[in-house]
TORLUM-170270 format. One record per residue: residue in one letter; y, z, x of N, C-alpha, C in turn. Coordinates in steps of 0.1 Angstrom, whole numbers, padded with zeros to 4 digits, always signed. Last residue first. Layout:
N
aYZXYZXYZX
...
//
This chain:
146
k-0188+1401+0270-0197+1389+0273-0210+1394+0276
v-0163+1411+0249-0175+1416+0256-0184+1404+0258
p-0128+1404+0254-0141+1402+0247-0152+1407+0256
l-0101+1427+0258-0111+1418+0264-0123+1416+0256
g-0086+1447+0247-0083+1434+0243-0093+1423+0249
g-0091+1474+0251-0080+1468+0260-0078+1453+0257
g-0112+1478+0234-0099+1483+0230-0088+1478+0239
r-0132+1448+0233-0129+1461+0238-0115+1465+0233
v-0149+1429+0208-0137+1431+0216-0136+1446+0220
v-0176+1405+0204-0169+1417+0200-0159+1420+0211
l-0177+1369+0200-0178+1381+0208-0170+1393+0202
w-0190+1338+0197-0185+1349+0189-0187+1362+0197
l-0183+1307+0213-0190+1319+0213-0182+1329+0204
g-0182+1274+0196-0177+1285+0205-0185+1297+0204
g-0191+1256+0176-0184+1251+0188-0178+1262+0197
y-0204+1270+0156-0192+1263+0153-0184+1259+0165
e-0218+1294+0178-0218+1288+0165-0205+1281+0163
f-0235+1315+0200-0227+1302+0200-0229+1295+0186
v-0230+1349+0204-0238+1338+0197-0229+1326+0197
n-0222+1375+0210-0225+1365+0221-0234+1354+0215
q-0234+1393+0182-0226+1393+0194-0231+1382+0204
c-0242+1398+0155-0241+1384+0160-0232+1384+0173
r-0244+1423+0145-0256+1415+0144-0254+1401+0151
v-0235+1454+0143-0231+1442+0152-0243+1433+0153
q-0225+1480+0121-0235+1469+0125-0228+1459+0134
g-0206+1498+0112-0212+1500+0125-0221+1489+0130
p-0213+1495+0078-0204+1500+0088-0212+1502+0101
k-0234+1466+0069-0231+1481+0069-0221+1484+0080
t-0236+1439+0073-0234+1444+0059-0231+1459+0058
d-0231+1413+0090-0228+1427+0092-0225+1434+0079
g-0231+1387+0081-0244+1394+0082-0243+1408+0086
v-0205+1378+0084-0210+1380+0070-0223+1388+0070
y-0183+1392+0107-0195+1384+0105-0202+1388+0092
f-0147+1389+0109-0159+1397+0106-0171+1387+0106
y-0122+1383+0134-0131+1379+0123-0141+1390+0121
l-0089+1377+0147-0101+1386+0145-0108+1381+0133
p-0072+1358+0172-0075+1360+0158-0088+1368+0157
r-0056+1371+0200-0068+1364+0195-0070+1368+0181
g-0035+1387+0210-0032+1373+0207-0044+1365+0202
a-0045+1413+0210-0043+1406+0223-0041+1391+0222
y-0056+1405+0179-0056+1416+0189-0055+1409+0203
t-0045+1397+0146-0049+1393+0160-0049+1406+0168
v-0052+1390+0112-0049+1400+0122-0054+1394+0136
q-0037+1364+0093-0049+1369+0099-0045+1378+0111
r-0023+1357+0062-0020+1363+0075-0033+1369+0081
s-0024+1325+0045-0028+1339+0046-0025+1344+0061
g-0020+1298+0045-0009+1306+0043-0012+1321+0045
d-0041+1281+0053-0040+1284+0038-0028+1293+0035
a-0039+1282+0081-0036+1270+0074-0034+1272+0059
r-0026+1315+0088-0037+1305+0088-0032+1293+0080
r-0003+1331+0109-0005+1324+0096-0016+1314+0098
i-0012+1361+0126-0008+1347+0126-0010+1342+0112
t-0003+1394+0139-0009+1385+0128-0004+1371+0131
g-0012+1421+0161-0003+1412+0155-0010+1404+0144
l-0017+1445+0186-0019+1441+0173-0008+1431+0168
l-0010+1455+0211-0019+1444+0211-0021+1438+0197
s+0005+1478+0206+0012+1467+0212+0003+1454+0213
a-0014+1496+0196-0004+1490+0186+0003+1478+0193
k-0046+1497+0206-0032+1497+0211-0023+1489+0201
a-0072+1520+0196-0066+1507+0196-0051+1508+0200
g-0079+1548+0196-0083+1539+0207-0077+1525+0207
a-0075+1551+0162-0080+1557+0174-0085+1547+0184
g-0055+1524+0149-0062+1536+0148-0066+1541+0162
a-0026+1506+0142-0036+1509+0153-0042+1523+0150
k-0022+1488+0112-0019+1499+0120-0030+1501+0131
v-0005+1462+0096-0017+1466+0103-0014+1477+0112
p+0010+1456+0063+0010+1460+0077-0004+1463+0082
g-0004+1431+0041+0007+1440+0045+0006+1444+0059
g-0026+1416+0036-0014+1414+0028-0002+1422+0031
v-0048+1401+0060-0041+1413+0054-0029+1408+0046
v-0080+1391+0072-0067+1388+0066-0061+1400+0060
f-0102+1382+0094-0096+1395+0090-0082+1393+0085
p-0122+1355+0082-0111+1360+0090-0107+1374+0085
p-0158+1354+0081-0145+1356+0074-0134+1361+0083
w-0180+1335+0091-0172+1344+0099-0158+1346+0092
a-0190+1320+0071-0200+1328+0079-0192+1338+0087
a-0167+1309+0061-0176+1315+0051-0186+1324+0059
a-0155+1297+0083-0149+1309+0077-0157+1316+0067
c-0173+1276+0086-0172+1285+0097-0166+1298+0091
a-0169+1261+0063-0182+1267+0065-0181+1278+0076
g-0134+1265+0065-0145+1259+0058-0158+1268+0059
s-0125+1274+0099-0122+1273+0085-0134+1267+0078
c-0112+1282+0129-0124+1285+0121-0120+1284+0106
l-0092+1283+0147-0099+1270+0145-0111+1271+0136
s-0061+1299+0147-0075+1300+0143-0080+1285+0141
r-0041+1306+0174-0043+1297+0163-0058+1297+0160
g-0034+1318+0198-0029+1324+0186-0031+1315+0174
a-0046+1297+0217-0033+1303+0217-0028+1308+0204
k-0075+1287+0199-0065+1284+0210-0052+1291+0207
d-0110+1293+0195-0096+1295+0190-0086+1292+0202
k-0134+1294+0207-0129+1281+0204-0114+1282+0200
t-0143+1320+0208-0137+1315+0220-0131+1301+0218
f-0134+1344+0185-0140+1331+0186-0134+1324+0198
v-0140+1379+0181-0131+1368+0184-0140+1356+0186
y-0147+1405+0156-0151+1395+0166-0140+1385+0169
l-0153+1438+0146-0144+1427+0146-0148+1418+0158
a-0174+1457+0123-0171+1452+0136-0162+1440+0136
k-0162+1480+0099-0168+1467+0101-0164+1462+0115
g-0150+1504+0091-0161+1505+0100-0168+1491+0103
r-0128+1501+0077-0140+1504+0069-0152+1505+0078
g-0108+1494+0095-0107+1508+0088-0120+1511+0080
d-0126+1476+0120-0116+1477+0110-0117+1491+0104
f-0132+1479+0155-0137+1480+0141-0125+1480+0132
l-0138+1472+0189-0129+1472+0177-0137+1471+0164
i-0159+1493+0210-0153+1480+0206-0145+1482+0193
p-0177+1509+0236-0166+1510+0226-0159+1497+0223
g-0210+1493+0237-0199+1502+0242-0188+1503+0232
y-0228+1480+0223-0220+1472+0233-0209+1480+0240
a-0236+1496+0203-0246+1493+0213-0239+1485+0225
s-0205+1516+0200-0215+1506+0195-0226+1504+0206
s-0177+1536+0190-0189+1534+0198-0198+1524+0191
r-0145+1522+0182-0156+1531+0179-0168+1527+0189
v-0111+1518+0177-0122+1516+0186-0133+1527+0183
s-0094+1502+0149-0097+1513+0158-0109+1510+0167
v-0071+1490+0127-0080+1486+0137-0082+1498+0146
s-0063+1487+0092-0062+1494+0105-0073+1488+0114
a-0041+1477+0065-0054+1476+0073-0052+1484+0086
t-0029+1472+0032-0028+1477+0045-0041+1477+0052
k-0039+1455+0012-0024+1457+0014-0021+1463+0027
p-0066+1432+0022-0061+1445+0018-0045+1446+0020
a-0079+1403+0010-0068+1408+0019-0063+1421+0014
a-0114+1405+0008-0101+1402+0002-0090+1408+0010
h-0139+1411+0017-0130+1403+0026-0117+1399+0019
g-0160+1423+0004-0151+1431+0011-0141+1424+0020
a-0177+1411-0013-0181+1410+0002-0171+1418+0010
a-0163+1414-0036-0175+1422-0034-0179+1422-0019
m-0143+1394-0032-0139+1408-0032-0151+1417-0030
a-0159+1371-0033-0152+1374-0021-0147+1389-0020
g-0170+1374-0059-0179+1374-0047-0171+1377-0035
s-0147+1371-0074-0154+1384-0074-0163+1385-0063
a-0141+1344-0068-0131+1354-0065-0138+1368-0064
t-0164+1331-0078-0160+1330-0064-0151+1341-0060
v-0162+1337-0105-0174+1342-0097-0171+1341-0082
a-0138+1325-0112-0140+1339-0113-0151+1345-0105
a-0144+1298-0107-0133+1305-0100-0135+1320-0100
l-0165+1294-0126-0168+1293-0111-0157+1299-0103
v-0150+1298-0149-0161+1307-0146-0164+1306-0131
a-0132+1276-0148-0127+1290-0148-0138+1300-0145
i-0150+1254-0148-0141+1256-0136-0136+1271-0136
v-0160+1257-0174-0169+1258-0162-0161+1261-0150
a-0137+1253-0189-0144+1265-0190-0153+1268-0178
l-0131+1226-0182-0122+1237-0179-0128+1250-0179
t-0154+1214-0194-0152+1213-0180-0142+1224-0175
k-0148+1219-0221-0160+1225-0215-0159+1225-0200
t-0125+1204-0225-0125+1219-0227-0137+1226-0220
m-0136+1179-0222-0126+1183-0213-0125+1198-0213
//
């Protein structure tokens, strides 16, 4: 029994450190801004990571969890979200995910990262169909890029 608990504790620690290393732990504060990309000016977080929307999501509700959320981590926050250069504060918001975390929204759409975008400014999965919907980057006015 003690050995089982030790294994569980190690796995939990590795999982937690992996999530933090990937940069997807909920920051206390976050920002959204518009930057140039190969798709024109689009939304990025404060670390320069591209932000995506999922066309399967419905009316301010995320339908991406489990394996989907592992590939497309939701942009979650633990505190306020600020509009940076080119982003509109009136379009920023948050929703509660099924796990209780707060996910950032823009123009009412939940925002996500793509796990394959490893460097600031990268956009590796634009207009791709996965998990039952398209993944699209977003313009500063709130419209997805198709």
